[in-house]
N, C-alpha and C positions, 0 to 999 in steps of 0.2 A: 377198863382200856378206856383211854378219853377220848369218846370219838370227835369231839370240837376241834382237835388237830390234826391236821392235814398230814402233817408230816410223820404223825404214828401209823397212819393207814399207808402210806408210800410204800411200794414196793421196790425197798434199794439194798446194798450190801449193809449187812450188820457190820458192827463195831469190828469181831473178829475178821470178815471177810474184807473190811477195809485193809487192816492189819497186814494181813497172807497178800491183797495185791499189792499193796509199798513195799514190803518184803520182796517180794518178787520181782521189782521194778529198782529196789535197790536204794528206798529214800525212806524215813523212817516217820515222816509225818506228810501230811498235807500239805502244813504250810512251805516242807524243803521243796516237796515236789514243786508247788507252782515257783518258788523262789529260783529252781533251776530250769524251769520252761519260760516262762514268761518274762520278757527284759525289764530289767528294773526301771529303765526308763517311760516306762508305760505303763506300772503298777501304780495303783493307787497308795498312798503311805498312810492314810487315815480311813478310818472306818465310815462307812457311807452314814448319811444322816436320813436315816430310815423311820417313820412313824413305830408303834407297838405293833407286832402283827394283831389281826383282827381272827376270831375263829373263823370257823367255814358259814355257820350261820349269823355270825354279825355280818359280812363281808356281804351274804346274799341282801339280809336287810338294806344295808349301806348301798348298794348296787339298785336296789329299790327304789331307795328315796331319790337316788340320782334319776332313774327313769323319770318318775313323774317330772323333772324339768324338761325333757324333753316337750315340744308342739308338732303335733301331727297336722299337718296341713293337705289339703286336696290335692288330688295329681292328675296335674293337665298335659301329662304326657301322651297320651293317647293314641294316632296315627298307627295303625296295627295293633295293638296291644287292649286286650279287650277282657272282661272278667270273666272269671269262669269257675265253673264247682270243678274243685278236685277231690277227689277221695281219699280221706286219711289214710287209707292203705298204700293209694298210689304214693301218697306224699312221703307216709314213712319208711316204706320198703324199696322205690326208687330214689327219689328227689332226694332222702335225708338217711339212705343209709350208711351210716357210719364205716360198716367194711369197706367201700368203697372210696372214702378218704382219706382213711387214717392209717397211721403206718405201723405193720406189725414187728419190725423190726426197727430200732432207732435210726439205722443208712439208709431206710428206702421212702424217699417223697410218694406216696400212694394216689395222688389226685390223679396223676398221667395215667395210671394205673385202673384206678376208678372211673375214671371217664370212659377209659376205653370199655370196663366192664358192664356200667349202663347202659352205653350203644349194643353191643352184642345183645343183651338181654332185652333190649327194646327192639330190636330187629330181629329176635328169635320170636319175641311175641306178635309182631307184626303178620312175620309168616305163618304163626300157628292160626293167628285169628285168620287170615286173609285167604290159605290156602294156597299163596304166592310162593315159588321156589326162591326167590329170592327177597330181600328186600333191603332198603340204606335207609340207616338214618345219621342224625348229625348232633353236635351240639350249638351249632352256627346261627347266626341271628339271622332273618330274614334277609338284611342287605347283605351280608356277608359270602350268605350263602349263593345269593344272587351273582356276584358280582365271582366267586369261584365259581358258577356254570358258564358264565359268560367268556372267563380266563380257557376254560376245559373247549367250548365249541371254539374258539380262536383258534386252541393249538390242534385241535384234531380236524382242521380243515383239509380238502383234497389237496393233494397236489397243485393239480389245476388252478384250484382256487387260489393258493396260496402264490403258484407264478403270476394270476393274473389281478394280484393285490387285493382281494375280497377282505375286505375288514370292518365293513359294517355290520352292527350291530342296533337292531330295532327293540325300542321300549315302550312299551303303551304310556300314554300320560295317566292312566289309570293307578299306576303303580305309586306307593308310597314316597312322598318327595326324599326321604332321608334313604331309601333305597335307589333313586336315580342318584342322589348327588355319590354314592359310595362308589355305583356303578363308572360313572364320569370319573372318580380321582382313579379307580381300577383302568379304566381304558386307556386313558390319557399317555402313559408311558410306555405302553406293550404296543399303540401304534391303530386302536382301535376307534375309528368314525362315528359319529351319531347318525 
């Protein structure tokens, strides 16, 4: 077996299976299927001008050489983002677990389900570690989470507060500027005053 060719390692229908599928839908070839399915005015009538295919190893070498052209600069983002030590087991099994972001069937977009599973696993871990009866987790950044909390507090005001027009929200001047900006952006259209 030629292991340098990705096509040979691809799990797909064999020529016999392809023939059976084409017979089932009533065409004799993939070309006939395409011509009957894709309108002629949007089909490309000539072959694509592609370079010769690389083997997987050639491609890995090629992309490695391209990566050397990248320039790594110092990040000055700061403002709430701090360096930390992330254990490899957490990075691999929580942040990079492919089961949470890859589809196990071709029609399912798994990233939303994966995010949910990651949150539920994190919440369960917090409950186990702290002994609390309930925990909450979010993949929101700090600014968005603060804006969501502000909106929630505004929405659950008591009836008397709503009638009295209580709509002030106080924020410490020690809060990070990007969080204050987002709070202000979210507060303006829903009528919250600073």
